[in-house]
C-alpha positions in Angstrom: 72.9 41.8 21.8 71.9 42.8 25.3 69.1 45.3 25.7 67.8 47.1 28.8 64.3 46.8 30.0 63.5 50.3 29.0 64.5 49.5 25.5 62.3 46.4 25.5 59.4 48.5 26.7 59.8 51.2 24.0 60.2 48.6 21.3 56.9 47.0 22.3 54.7 49.4 24.2 52.0 47.5 26.2 48.4 48.2 25.1 47.6 48.3 28.8 49.5 51.6 29.1 47.0 53.4 26.8 45.5 56.4 28.6 47.3 55.7 31.8 49.2 58.2 33.9 52.8 57.2 34.4 55.4 57.9 37.0 59.1 57.0 36.9 61.5 56.1 39.7 65.0 56.8 38.2 68.2 58.7 38.4 70.8 60.0 35.9 72.0 56.4 35.2 68.5 55.5 33.9 69.5 55.5 30.2 69.3 53.3 27.2 72.5 51.9 25.5 72.7 55.2 23.5 72.7 57.3 26.7 69.1 58.6 26.1 67.4 59.1 29.4 64.4 56.9 30.2 62.1 59.9 31.0 62.8 61.3 27.5 62.1 57.9 25.9 58.8 57.6 27.9 57.8 61.2 26.9 58.3 60.3 23.3 56.6 56.9 23.4 53.7 57.9 25.6 53.0 61.6 24.9 51.4 63.6 27.8 51.3 60.5 30.0 54.3 60.9 32.2 53.0 62.7 35.3 55.9 62.8 37.8 59.4 61.5 38.7 60.8 59.9 41.8 64.5 59.7 42.8 66.3 57.3 45.2 69.3 57.8 47.5 72.0 60.1 46.1 69.5 62.2 44.2 68.2 62.5 40.7 71.7 63.3 39.3 73.5 60.8 41.7 75.2 63.8 43.1 74.8 63.3 46.9 77.5 61.5 48.8 77.1 58.7 51.4 74.5 57.8 54.0 72.1 60.3 55.4 72.9 63.0 52.9 69.4 63.9 51.9 67.8 65.3 48.7 64.8 67.5 48.7 61.8 67.4 46.3 62.1 69.5 43.2 61.3 70.0 39.5 62.9 68.5 36.5 64.3 71.2 34.3 63.9 69.1 31.1 60.3 68.1 31.5 58.9 70.5 34.1 57.6 67.5 36.1 57.8 67.3 39.8 60.5 65.1 41.3 59.7 63.4 44.6 62.7 62.5 46.7 62.6 59.1 48.4 65.7 59.9 50.4 64.8 63.1 52.1 62.5 63.8 55.0 61.3 60.2 54.5 62.4 57.1 52.7 58.9 56.0 52.1 56.5 57.5 49.5 53.3 58.9 50.8 49.8 58.2 49.6 49.6 61.8 48.3 52.7 61.2 46.1 50.9 58.2 44.5 47.6 60.1 43.7 48.8 61.6 40.5 49.5 58.4 38.4 48.3 55.0 37.6 51.5 53.0 36.9 54.9 53.4 38.6 57.8 52.5 36.3 61.1 51.7 38.0 64.3 52.0 36.1 67.3 51.9 38.5 70.8 50.3 38.1 71.4 48.1 41.1 74.8 46.8 42.0 74.0 43.3 43.3 74.8 43.9 47.0 72.3 43.9 49.9 73.3 47.1 51.5 72.8 49.2 48.3 69.6 50.9 49.1 67.8 51.2 45.8 66.0 47.8 46.2 64.7 48.9 49.6 63.3 52.1 48.1 61.6 49.7 45.6 60.2 47.7 48.5 58.7 50.8 50.1 57.2 51.7 46.7 55.7 48.3 46.4 54.1 48.7 49.8 52.6 52.0 49.0 51.4 50.7 45.6 49.6 47.8 47.3 47.9 50.3 49.7 47.0 52.7 46.8 46.0 50.1 44.3 48.6 51.2 41.8 50.6 49.0 39.4 54.4 48.8 39.5 56.5 47.8 36.5 60.3 47.3 36.9 62.3 47.9 33.8 65.1 45.4 34.4 68.9 45.9 34.1 71.9 43.6 34.5 73.2 42.6 37.9 76.8 43.9 37.3 78.4 41.2 39.4 76.4 38.4 37.7 73.5 36.2 38.5 75.2 33.1 39.7 77.6 33.6 42.6 76.3 34.3 46.1 78.4 35.5 49.0 78.0 36.0 52.7 75.6 35.2 55.6 71.9 36.0 55.4 70.6 39.1 57.2 69.1 38.4 60.5 65.5 39.7 61.1 66.5 41.8 64.2 68.9 43.8 62.0 66.5 44.9 59.3 67.1 48.5 58.3 67.3 50.6 55.2 70.4 48.6 54.2 68.4 45.4 54.4 64.7 44.8 54.7 64.7 41.1 53.9 66.9 38.1 54.7 69.2 37.9 51.8 73.0 37.5 51.6 75.4 40.3 50.9 75.8 39.3 47.3 72.4 38.0 46.1 72.8 37.2 42.4 69.5 38.6 41.3 68.4 41.4 39.1 66.4 44.3 40.4 63.3 42.8 38.8 63.9 39.4 40.3 64.6 40.8 43.7 61.5 42.9 43.6 59.5 39.8 42.8 61.1 37.9 45.7 60.5 40.7 48.2 57.0 41.4 47.0 56.1 37.7 47.7 58.2 36.9 50.8 57.3 40.1 52.6 53.6 39.6 52.0 53.2 42.9 50.0 51.4 41.4 47.0 51.5 44.5 44.9 50.5 44.4 41.3 54.0 43.9 39.9 55.3 43.2 36.4 58.9 43.1 35.2 60.0 44.1 31.7 62.8 41.7 31.0 66.1 42.5 29.4 66.9 41.0 26.0 69.8 38.6 25.8 71.2 38.7 29.3 72.2 35.4 30.9 73.1 34.7 34.5 76.8 34.1 34.1 77.3 37.6 32.6 79.2 40.3 34.5 78.6 43.8 33.3 81.8 43.8 31.2 80.3 40.9 29.3 77.2 42.8 28.2 78.8 45.4 25.9 76.5 48.0 27.5 77.8 51.4 28.7 78.1 51.9 32.4 76.6 55.1 33.8 77.4 55.6 37.5 74.3 55.1 39.7 75.9 56.8 42.7 78.9 59.1 43.1 81.1 56.3 44.6 80.2 53.6 42.1 82.1 54.9 39.0 82.8 51.6 37.3 81.6 48.0 37.1 84.8 47.0 38.9 83.7 49.1 41.9 80.5 47.0 42.0 82.6 43.8 42.0 84.6 44.8 45.1 81.7 46.5 46.9 80.1 43.4 48.5 83.2 43.2 50.8 84.6 46.7 50.7 81.4 48.3 51.9 82.1 47.0 55.4 84.6 49.8 55.9 81.6 52.1 56.2 81.2 50.6 59.7 84.6 51.7 61.1 87.4 54.2 60.9 89.2 52.6 58.0 89.0 54.6 54.7 87.1 52.8 51.9 88.7 55.2 49.4 86.0 57.9 49.5 87.5 61.2 48.5 89.8 59.5 46.0 89.4 58.5 42.4 89.1 54.8 43.3 86.4 54.4 46.0 86.1 50.9 47.4 89.2 49.8 45.4 91.4 51.5 48.0 91.5 50.7 51.7 93.7 52.2 54.3 94.4 54.3 57.4 97.4 56.3 58.7 98.3 53.6 61.2 98.4 50.6 58.9 101.7 48.9 58.0 100.9 46.9 54.8 103.6 44.3 55.1 102.3 43.3 58.6 98.8 43.0 57.2 99.9 40.9 54.2 101.8 38.5 56.6 98.6 37.9 58.6 96.5 37.5 55.4 98.7 34.7 54.1 96.9 32.2 56.3 93.6 32.6 54.4 93.0 31.6 50.8 92.0 34.8 48.9 91.6 33.8 45.2 91.3 36.0 42.2 92.9 39.2 43.5 96.1 41.0 44.4 96.5 43.5 47.3 99.1 46.0 46.2 100.6 48.1 49.0 100.2 51.9 48.4 99.7 55.2 50.1 96.8 57.6 49.3 95.4 60.8 50.6 91.6 61.3 50.7 90.4 64.8 49.9 87.1 64.2 51.8 85.6 61.7 54.2 87.6 59.7 56.7 91.3 60.8 57.1 90.8 63.7 54.7 94.1 65.4 54.0 96.1 62.7 55.8 98.3 60.1 54.2 96.8 56.6 54.5 98.8 53.4 54.1 96.9 50.5 52.7 96.1 48.6 49.5 94.8 49.0 46.0 92.6 45.9 45.4 93.2 44.5 41.9 90.8 41.8 40.8 92.7 39.4 38.5 90.1 36.7 38.1 86.5 38.0 38.6 84.8 34.6 38.6 87.0 33.3 41.4 87.2 36.5 43.4 85.4 36.5 46.8 84.9 40.1 47.9 83.2 39.4 51.2 85.9 36.8 52.3 88.7 39.2 51.3 87.3 42.2 53.3 86.5 40.1 56.3 90.1 38.8 56.3 91.3 42.4 56.1 89.0 43.4 58.9 90.3 40.5 61.1 93.9 41.5 60.4 93.4 45.2 61.2 91.4 44.4 64.4 94.2 42.3 65.8 97.2 44.2 64.5 96.0 47.7 65.5 93.6 47.3 68.5 94.5 50.7 69.9 93.9 52.6 66.6 91.0 50.7 65.0 87.5 51.9 66.0 84.0 51.0 65.1 81.8 53.7 63.7 79.0 54.7 66.2 75.4 55.3 65.3 73.5 56.7 63.5 73.8 54.9 60.2 71.1 54.9 57.6 68.6 56.3 60.2 69.3 53.5 62.7 70.2 55.3 66.0 71.0 52.5 68.4 72.6 49.5 66.7 76.2 49.4 65.6 76.6 50.3 61.9 78.9 47.3 61.3 76.2 45.0 62.5 73.7 46.5 60.1 76.2 46.2 57.3 77.2 42.6 58.1 73.6 41.7 58.9 74.5 39.4 61.8 76.3 40.6 65.0 77.7 37.1 65.4 79.9 37.7 62.3 81.4 40.7 63.9 81.9 38.9 67.2 83.6 35.9 65.4 85.9 38.2 63.5 86.8 40.1 66.7 87.7 36.7 68.3 90.0 35.8 65.4 87.8 33.0 64.1 89.0 31.0 61.1 87.2 32.6 58.2 86.7 29.4 56.2 85.1 27.7 59.2 82.9 30.9 59.7 81.8 30.6 56.1 80.9 26.9 56.6 78.6 28.0 59.4 76.3 29.8 57.0 76.3 27.4 54.0 73.0 25.7 55.0 71.1 29.0 55.1 72.8 30.1 51.9 71.8 26.9 50.1 68.2 27.5 51.2 68.3 31.0 49.8 69.7 29.5 46.6 66.6 27.4 46.2 64.3 30.3 47.1 65.8 32.7 44.6 65.6 30.2 41.8 61.8 30.5 42.0 62.0 34.1 40.6 64.7 33.6 37.9 63.7 35.4 34.7 66.9 34.7 32.8 68.6 31.4 31.7 71.4 29.8 33.6 74.3 27.8 32.3 75.7 26.5 35.6 74.4 27.5 39.0 76.9 27.6 41.8 76.8 29.2 45.2 79.8 30.2 47.4 80.8 31.7 50.6 
């Protein structure tokens, strides 16, 4: 049986919490396996101790859409507590926000991909906690795409942004708690940080293996399958290709009005793309890119999750579209996640040399080989923060 960190905390309340004022960084996906919200569980377990709430990108109810759609501060209708938005006028908590509590609890469902901003909100909280002498406790949750496979190049320091504040690959294979520990150490924050571990989770588990219910942590992350394709499909945020926003299958669909699927499939045939099938389709987004227009493209079906390489697949698609439709394809221009000068695709990929190589039609397998040394080094680094057992560690592209 797998249990969330919040369930472990409630089952064995730490004596050190006695008399302490608590805060909770959460959203509507912060529930136990019976769909009871973490704030309600804390209110019951620690009466009169919960002092305030914080929310990440997308808002407390995960209702806000994609980047730079802000949430304001507010009040929780259930508890009457103040809710401080950490994706509004600022992405960083202020010292004033930290005055009203002693311990910050963090209970957020991450999706295992560098550009998903929740971990970077956690990093900002760790920095303020260190400055304010406050304790942080992460209530851990599964990495929905497992804790073994890595994918992609490491972020370059000159491309740090709110979609990457530390040099990790696109798919990092760590839980929220483990990644918080790594960043706390490697970024020199040194906040007082603890992690309440899950019960029963092991590194080879995908979310479907846990038997736990999935509650969407953001409006375009409706299922664990979305999380599985996201480490690659998120790159479409950096160009004029639809990633399926405005449909019922965000990130599983990809397309644009000018695409001819059979041409794309012919070009993709030169690259090994295991564990998936690209099924040609047409779809019509109701919002976002190409809203109200018919897009030709693909429905991405993952047939073998443990062989599937999302980053390789999406880079292969990107290379094909760049070279088949040079007059129609366009890069998204800034701003993107509050960066007003650098190309969004460079922030997403984390290395402008990857974009340049794909533009030049580089062999993707050779490109992957170029980052294996840094990926292997990260593998060794991340093993120092493992909180959960491994059966067989492997790293990939």
